[in-house]
FIGU-150988 format. One line per 10 residues: for each residue x, y, z of C-alpha. Coordinates in steps of 0.001 Angstrom, whole numbers. Layout:
X:Y:Z; ...
This chain:
-97415:-2634:-67940; -95872:-5696:-66418; -97555:-8973:-65934; -97907:-10482:-62482; -94834:-12768:-62649; -92650:-9877:-63749; -93934:-7620:-60996; -93229:-10361:-58465; -89620:-10719:-59582; -89152:-6949:-59544
-90550:-6706:-56015; -88192:-9386:-54742; -85235:-7628:-56426; -86087:-4286:-54868; -86513:-5930:-51466; -83059:-7499:-51708; -81468:-4211:-52782; -83177:-2421:-49944; -81970:-4926:-47393; -78443:-4613:-48732
-78546:-826:-48544; -79817:-954:-44998; -77086:-3457:-44082; -74394:-1272:-45587; -75692:1709:-43697; -75645:-202:-40432; -72099:-1429:-41057; -70954:2078:-41953; -72359:3347:-38693; -70897:564:-36567
-67274:608:-37877; -66326:4159:-36747; -67919:3473:-33399; -65826:330:-32933; -62626:2183:-33873; -63532:4924:-31446; -64169:2419:-28684; -60885:659:-29361; -59029:3986:-29307; -60746:4964:-26116
-59940:1616:-24561; -56287:1996:-25574; -56152:5495:-24137; -57792:4261:-20985; -55255:1443:-20658; -52404:3872:-21308; -53747:6243:-18706; -53983:3322:-16302; -50282:2517:-16830; -49274:6127:-16261
-51068:6027:-12985; -49179:2864:-11960; -45663:4166:-12707; -46125:7841:-12016; -43461:9422:-9789; -45777:9477:-6811; -46455:5746:-7079; -42942:4448:-7943; -41694:2007:-5329; -38910:53:-7072
-35980:300:-9467; -37958:-1496:-12197; -40896:921:-11929; -38500:3875:-11987; -36892:2645:-15222; -40310:1807:-16758; -41387:5404:-16182; -38502:6581:-18346; -36353:8000:-15564; -32564:8132:-16033
-30131:5526:-14690; -27177:7119:-12903; -23553:6017:-13254; -23032:3867:-10182; -22736:306:-9018; -25206:-1151:-8325; -27243:904:-10824; -29490:3636:-9457; -32548:5226:-11072; -33584:8766:-10109
-37162:10120:-10352; -38026:13693:-11266; -38764:14472:-7634; -35246:13417:-6627; -35899:9970:-5173; -33484:7152:-6091; -34034:3414:-6370; -31145:917:-6463; -31161:-2236:-8535; -31333:-5277:-6278
-28341:-7457:-7136; -29084:-9940:-4396; -26222:-11558:-2510; -24350:-12863:-5530; -21024:-11151:-6231; -17950:-12097:-8211; -16058:-15108:-6813; -19122:-16313:-4902; -17793:-19853:-5203; -15027:-19032:-2685
-16040:-15849:-840; -19392:-14206:-113; -19527:-10663:1217; -22500:-9777:3407; -21554:-6243:4373; -20871:-3723:3142; -22744:-4153:-110; -21383:-2640:-3341; -22061:1083:-3460; -22928:1248:234
-22129:4338:2284; -19601:3421:4968; -17976:5008:7996; -14736:4316:9869; -14236:1900:11527; -15684:-223:8731; -17046:-3622:9745; -16658:-6329:7097; -18591:-9601:7374; -19274:-12581:5162
-18212:-16164:4670; -15391:-17831:2770; -13931:-21214:2024; -10654:-22214:3643; -8723:-21659:419; -9235:-17892:775; -7542:-17437:4153; -4349:-18687:5790; -4359:-19692:9453; -7665:-17880:9809
-6667:-14475:8378; -6712:-12644:5073; -5849:-9002:4220; -8496:-6304:3740; -7702:-2922:2175; -9644:322:1790; -8482:2682:-984; -9637:6040:-2239; -10891:6507:-5794; -7305:6997:-7039
-6236:3645:-5608; -4210:5018:-2691; -4520:2937:473; -6356:4832:3229; -6848:1885:5586; -5771:-1735:5905; -6092:-4668:8249; -7218:-8277:8406; -10430:-10248:8506; -10587:-13270:10790
-12327:-16443:9642; -13905:-18833:12133; -12763:-22083:10577; -9888:-24352:9619; -7464:-23463:6837; -8259:-25218:3517; -11702:-26324:4667; -14134:-26868:1795; -17003:-25481:3837; -17980:-21829:3952
-17130:-20351:7352; -18007:-16870:8658; -15445:-14086:8779; -15399:-10602:10255; -12997:-7688:10312; -12867:-4060:11364; -10852:-1601:9284; -10057:1933:10380; -9407:4341:7528; -8759:8054:7077
-10266:10168:4301; -9915:13944:4119; -13130:15856:4753; -12861:17779:1501; -11644:14925:-678; -12742:15520:-4288; -14125:11995:-4525; -16449:10548:-1912; -16031:7083:-3389; -13431:4398:-2929
-12925:645:-2968; -12984:-2205:-489; -10568:-4982:-1461; -10630:-8419:151; -7348:-10084:-767; -6830:-13813:-823; -4113:-14861:1616; -1123:-16063:-393; 1631:-17390:1880; 3571:-18715:-1132
3974:-15268:-2656; 3593:-16716:-6157; 1660:-14343:-8453; -463:-17162:-9869; -2039:-17637:-6439; -3055:-13992:-6054; -6760:-13143:-6024; -9011:-10408:-4685; -12644:-9339:-4450; -13086:-5612:-5068
-16257:-3558:-4618; -16962:194:-4770; -18007:2015:-1608; -18970:5573:-671; -17396:7381:2268; -19367:9302:4826; -17914:12723:5554; -15830:12824:8717; -15128:15869:10858; -11700:15080:12327
-9657:12717:10148; -6818:12531:12645; -8858:12570:15813; -9928:15427:18030; -7981:16425:21073; -4508:15783:19690; -1759:18189:20536; -214:20843:18340; 3005:20016:16467; 5771:19731:19073
9026:21553:18613; 12135:19785:17414; 13800:20524:20755; 11010:18759:22614; 10927:15737:20339; 14547:14962:19478; 16736:13797:22366; 20333:14787:21763; 23097:12193:21360; 20814:9171:21081
21171:6803:18157; 18898:4137:16810; 21426:2688:14366; 24554:3187:16441; 27901:1594:17204; 28962:1068:20810; 32636:398:20149; 35353:3070:20228; 34719:6717:19458; 36929:6346:16421
34417:3948:14974; 31386:6016:15949; 32428:9367:14591; 34173:10760:11587; 34345:13615:9130; 32747:11776:6224; 30368:14046:4359; 28536:11459:2282; 25584:9490:3548; 26223:5903:4651
24659:4113:1713; 25884:6426:-1025; 27013:4920:-4311; 30686:4043:-3987; 33168:4061:-6892; 33754:747:-8621; 36308:-1412:-6864; 35548:-129:-3374; 32690:-2492:-2584; 32508:-5933:-1020
29835:-8621:-902; 28524:-11015:1717; 26209:-14023:1487; 23700:-14586:4287; 20832:-17041:4903; 18278:-16225:7572; 14959:-17669:6479; 12562:-16049:4039; 14693:-13853:1802; 11930:-11223:1565
12490:-10426:5238; 16278:-10747:5247; 16545:-8438:2238; 14197:-5868:3796; 16156:-5831:7066; 19648:-5621:5601; 18722:-2807:3216; 18195:-648:6328; 21804:-1096:7466; 23923:2016:6717
26786:1189:4400; 24763:-1413:2521; 24434:-500:-1145; 22324:-3337:-2536; 20698:-6572:-1388; 19623:-9251:-3881; 17498:-12280:-3009; 18499:-15655:-4402; 19473:-19289:-3852; 22773:-20938:-2880
24363:-23990:-1298; 22778:-26757:-3350; 23907:-29044:-6121; 21515:-28108:-8929; 22209:-25360:-11444; 19886:-22488:-12350; 17474:-23137:-9479; 14029:-21515:-9490; 11519:-20886:-6739; 9834:-24161:-7661
13050:-26253:-7741; 15614:-24714:-5368; 14615:-26729:-2285; 14770:-30035:-4158; 18231:-29041:-5362; 19468:-28580:-1796; 19661:-24774:-1885; 18849:-22259:824; 17087:-18943:397; 19918:-16408:719
20686:-12758:57; 23800:-11292:-1506; 24736:-8041:240; 26856:-5427:-1530; 28323:-2974:968; 30923:-244:1405; 33727:-1705:3584; 34855:1805:4539; 31510:2284:6285; 30492:-1146:7562
32439:-4390:8013; 31593:-7974:7101; 31367:-8738:10804; 28850:-5954:11333; 26752:-7151:8395; 26746:-10617:9980; 25911:-9247:13444; 22995:-7231:12121; 21696:-10196:10096; 21908:-12555:13090
19964:-10155:15299; 17137:-10091:12731; 16694:-13864:12333; 16314:-16898:14597; 19889:-18232:14709; 18918:-21087:17060; 16657:-22976:14627; 18572:-25299:12318; 15443:-26833:10789; 13800:-23748:9354
12824:-20215:10183; 9689:-19323:12140; 6675:-20612:10179; 8783:-21756:7208; 10093:-25259:7816; 12908:-27074:6059; 16671:-26787:5637; 16080:-24354:2775; 15011:-21776:5397; 17770:-22514:7935
20420:-19901:8893; 23919:-19807:7391; 26885:-17472:6964; 29335:-17930:4082; 33020:-17002:3835; 35156:-16438:734; 38546:-17015:2370; 40180:-17877:5681; 40215:-14255:6848; 36450:-13980:6398
35991:-17338:8115; 37862:-16118:11195; 35946:-12831:11207; 32602:-14636:11106; 33682:-17090:13816; 34503:-14117:16027; 31038:-12663:15396; 29367:-15933:16426; 31440:-16020:19601; 30511:-12413:20295
26787:-13155:19861; 27038:-16157:22197; 28649:-13910:24756; 25655:-11561:24683; 23501:-14266:26299; 20390:-13222:24380; 19239:-16771:23559; 18313:-19698:25773; 19327:-22194:23069; 22594:-22810:21251
23293:-21129:17931; 22524:-23348:14937; 24055:-21186:12205; 25986:-23094:9548; 29363:-21545:8693; 30355:-22679:5194; 32551:-21823:2239; 30838:-19459:-125; 29001:-21270:-2962; 27658:-20011:-6284
24908:-17438:-5870; 21853:-17704:-8124; 19615:-14582:-8164; 15921:-15262:-7581; 13138:-14281:-9934; 12472:-10561:-10404; 9157:-10617:-8555; 11036:-11676:-5392; 13390:-8681:-5517; 12349:-5785:-3246
9209:-7756:-2461; 8564:-5679:646; 8328:-2562:-1536; 6291:-4022:-4384; 3772:-5873:-2204; 3696:-3845:985; 449:-5191:2410; 1086:-8840:1556; 4627:-8616:2907; 3443:-6998:6145
810:-9694:6531; 3334:-12487:5964; 5934:-10976:8272; 3497:-10369:11100; 2106:-13897:10861; 5621:-15406:10795; 6475:-14149:14289; 9870:-12789:13210; 9396:-9304:14664; 7993:-10676:17914
11060:-12926:18234; 13460:-10035:17572; 11684:-7824:20093; 11741:-10554:22738; 15469:-11262:22473; 16948:-7905:21510; 14388:-5128:21896; 15899:-1763:21003; 19358:-3381:20844; 18512:-5227:17615
19751:-2255:15597; 22823:-1596:17737; 26164:-2654:16226; 28607:-3869:18873; 31125:-5643:16630; 34163:-3533:15718; 33981:-1868:12315; 36187:270:10065; 38518:2472:12105; 38884:5273:9572
35171:6071:9313; 31980:5603:11188; 30948:1945:11378; 27291:2838:11139; 25495:6061:10445; 24655:7909:13634; 20876:8047:13763; 18708:9838:16264; 16308:7948:18460; 13056:7496:16542
10958:6681:19583; 9554:10238:19979; 7930:10022:16556; 6567:6545:17119; 4236:8112:19689; 3526:11186:17553; -149:12135:17567; -1205:14130:14551; -3001:17367:15458; -6606:17921:14480
-7369:19447:11116; -8330:22721:12795; -5038:22844:14695; -3059:22102:11542; -4785:24915:9657; -3853:27305:12460; -221:26127:12765; 665:25927:9064; 668:28479:6278; -1888:28036:3518
571:26418:1115; 2069:24222:3853; -1391:22972:4780; -2481:22349:1189; 724:20482:311; 1069:18302:3420; -2621:17634:4124; -4297:17904:707; -1508:16546:-1527; -1138:19821:-3446
1995:20786:-5402; 3722:24141:-5023; 4954:26185:-7986; 8299:25255:-9519; 11139:27746:-8893; 8815:29766:-6639; 9530:27922:-3409; 11944:28275:-522; 14500:25486:-935; 14816:24615:-4637
18158:26454:-4862; 19259:26220:-1226; 22957:25306:-1093; 23479:25457:2672; 24612:22426:4651; 22072:20954:7036; 19064:18665:7189; 15468:18917:6026; 12775:17863:8499; 8999:17418:8330
7287:20786:8785; 4555:19156:10903; 6462:16778:13190; 10124:17724:12887; 11162:14170:11974; 14394:14157:9887; 13868:13422:6204; 16776:14480:3956; 20405:15596:4180; 22002:18417:2207
24700:15892:1221; 22095:14119:-918; 20636:17269:-2524; 21296:18072:-6184; 20081:20527:-8800; 17653:18585:-10988; 16618:21636:-13006; 12967:21006:-12176; 12482:23935:-9807; 11809:21762:-6762
14295:20582:-4100; 15598:17197:-5244; 17463:14507:-3315; 19092:11204:-4251; 17628:9404:-1214; 16145:10024:2235; 18413:10522:5249; 17770:6891:6255; 15743:4255:4372; 12679:4239:6615
12340:8013:6907; 9649:8028:4221; 6943:5731:2902; 5978:5049:-712; 2456:4916:-2137; 995:4396:-5622; -494:7604:-7028; -2842:7510:-10058; -4130:11089:-9731; -2755:12410:-13050
-3892:9532:-15285; -565:7754:-14821; 1098:5764:-12094; 3549:7692:-9914; 5158:6917:-6568; 4114:9319:-3840; 6473:10010:-915; 5065:10682:2572; 6748:11127:5941; 6595:8027:8121
5170:9406:11357; 3369:12652:10456; 2084:11091:7202; 2654:14405:5417; 2567:14486:1633; 6113:15402:584; 6269:14839:-3177; 7154:11999:-5548; 10164:9883:-6499; 11261:9302:-10111
13945:7003:-11589; 15545:9747:-13701; 18464:11074:-11645; 22019:10756:-13004; 23371:7226:-12709; 26410:8424:-10780; 24015:9771:-8120; 22121:6516:-7807; 19428:7055:-10432; 16577:8139:-8125
15185:11677:-7809; 13155:12463:-4719; 11259:15537:-5931; 9975:17296:-2803; 7826:20327:-1991; 9625:23034:1; 6343:23720:1801; 6472:20243:3367; 9988:20780:4733; 11796:22842:7345
15532:23387:6892; 17856:23150:9902; 21317:24645:9156; 24298:22541:10223; 25431:25077:12808; 22004:24954:14491; 21513:21171:14470; 23037:20519:17887; 20991:23259:19541; 17796:21863:18021
18583:18287:19049; 19822:16945:15708; 23530:16914:16596; 23812:13144:16149; 23136:13596:12433; 26067:15949:11821; 28262:13185:10265; 25805:12637:7405; 25587:16340:6527; 27660:17813:3721
27484:20200:772; 24951:19457:-1993; 26113:17780:-5186; 27484:20312:-7639
């Protein structure tokens, strides 16, 4: 038995224990419920997010990525949903070089069609006299279109001014890559590499149905296109100077000791070099400086040292004379401007002819008198005739500039007005040699009139497929390569010429053919320098030089610097399928008779 105080304490103890047990029970019941509610809330929130970014509800690139969809390899980045929709990352209007040029259209990765309209704005440091070059290339870097954009503002202005341009390009309908590049090049009238710059963006080409235009005619025959007995590079003196039995081409490598040199100034040496290298009988042209007082001049110092821009011409005197070199040079410059040359001002760009001895002086004086007698100019000649000074070769990047920087050179030359001046004063006679040349051999290589091919319209793709064999079509139009040793002309030893299978334009002479051992027809050079065009080719993970015909734009092959030195060092490796052979005895009947003097047996 417990007394009353003890029972009271026991009752209070039991009450406390009971309350604690009840509390623990309540807590034990509440905790799982709270966890369950939190889990349910989390699931509910997760389900809510899935509903927001589900494929049906995705409306932006960010939502597409948040939903876990893949990002495709492109620029700008693209995200693709499971149902096939794509969303492109918005990169705004900011591109590389935005401090000097801002491109509005096309945007990177945009799908474009020809003609391509290019718009934006640029500061005056990007263009020169309102223009700058624009290029379209395919994915391999080959140029498929080029032109200029025109800025509406003053050169060198610090303000952004609008520009626009329209570029026509050609891409084959079944090209393996539908992508390419748009390149906006900074105008660089100085030509110095440190001033080069460009904005490059990727683009996608729309498929086109007729790359060369519908409605063009089928390939014309050689008889219809090649007028007989007409020469572009021709001599109008005696028949003895116009004809001969020489079997080698005019600019073949001549044995040591049988060459001569001339020094000529006619303005920008890029242009003078490019022009004189087209003259048959010329072996080499080197740009440089001469006539001043300083030694070892450079592009930065030659003018201050009193030098002119000049070219040193190495030529074969049995083919072309000093007087003819001078005549040709004069006809391709402005000989009436003693203070510069076209857009280039200063004595360093003024015209000059140099003589090594009294005989050369008299020969050059006779040429100047002959030119005056032609009456082509309305101003007096301002050509300096001086004793030949020391020649200093220019920097390597100036040599063959017109080949290394084709677009920039074309832009500079067009803007200079040189060609317009030549056309105005000489027209088709600019390439005609009228000064007497060597009597024992042709003074200049007889060349057929190129005017028919200047108007050549390439047939439609459908017409080409019908006119050409399968291998001819794939080689000339799709840049394919035929099998080595299993082609028509790799071992052909007949005398004659090789012409474009599409247009008939003359390309190579048998006199320049040699056995390279490669299984393809190989030549040391084209029949005349401008018969073919050169293009960079990156298609086999290395840089090669592609060769195409000038007027038909047919893929012919490639050129490599691995021919024997005694043959000039260059190997034009061609596809037989791109060529048509015209035997020497049939050349006259087919309209190629004027080319007979440059035909001979292949190199043994």
